[in-house]
C-alpha positions, 0 to 999 in steps of 0.5 A: 661327181658333184650334185647339189639338190634343194631339200627345203627353203633353207637347206640343200644336199651336196652329193660327192658320189653314190657309193661308200668309199674312203676317197669320197668320204675324205672329199666330204670331210674336206668340203665341210671345212671349205664351206664353213670357212667360206660361208660361215656368215650364212651357213647354220649347220652342216650334217655329213653322211657317207657321200654327201653333206646337208647344208642349212642356211639363213634365208635372211642372209642369202637364198638358194641360188646364191648359196649354191653359187658360193658353195661351188666356188668354195669347193673349187678353192684351194684346200691345201691350207686347211688345218683340219687333221681329223683323218689322222686322229685314231681313237682307241675304244676298249671292248669286252667280247665276253659271253655275258655281253656278246648277245649275238656272237653265237649267231655271227659264228654260225653264219660266218662259220668262224669261231668267236676268237677269229671274229674278235681278231678280224673285228679288232685288227683294223681301224675304221673310218667314222663315216657318219653320226646319226640315228640317235645322239652320238651313234657313229657309223664305222666302216668297213668290216673285213668281208668275212664278218659282214652280217645282215641286220637282225630280222627282228630288232631288239626293243632295247640294246644295252648302252655301249653295245658293239654291233655289226650290220652289213659292212659296218660296225658301231657302238650304241651310245645309249639304250635304244631299239636296234637290229645290229648283231651284238658282239661285245660292249665297251665300258666307256661313254660314247656321248660328249654333251659338249661336242657339237655332234654329241659324239666322242668321235667326229666324222673322219676320225679313225676308231680302233677296237681294243679287246679287254677281259672282264676284269678290265671291263668292270674296272673301267665301269662296265656293266654286265647286266644285259636284261634290257637287251634280251 
């Protein structure tokens, strides 16, 4: 399903489906490069999401009707020669799941009827696709979780979630790249920075990449620059 809708005079959204799906996400990722390749002269920005992409364009160079026609033509073109390999990039993220930083692990265990060791195993044993980046600079939405650890957001969000916190919400997981308000269920923390100020999306990861969480102990966490003080997250 391909649907294009205007958002403003200088932007529109291209929809590829209405569900969170690996195949749809791959189509979105492929379309980004097709549109950038074919419409680089008029497109000013592209913001991907789970099943769509926002395309912003220069109104001095084109109009809505022309760019819709060009986007449809670009998406119908052969994509076999695209050199993007973001789907094949796996980024390993060290995570400490200790009590000092796993602020909601007890609640997660209670709601799932699993022990912490099993939650950690299920969370760290698979690779997650980066579906979208947003909410705050560098915040990457990763999916999908094992059904056994799918968790609702907290009914009362924290005013500040500590930087590097790893959380669960619905069937997704994510890392807070900075200390911000948030309602995800926090089960660990990474010692590494998820912000890349030289990247277009400010994130260490890109849409289409895969993320693999690697459990580490407290010693490794501290040795890599991790901070245990969680007072800001209480």
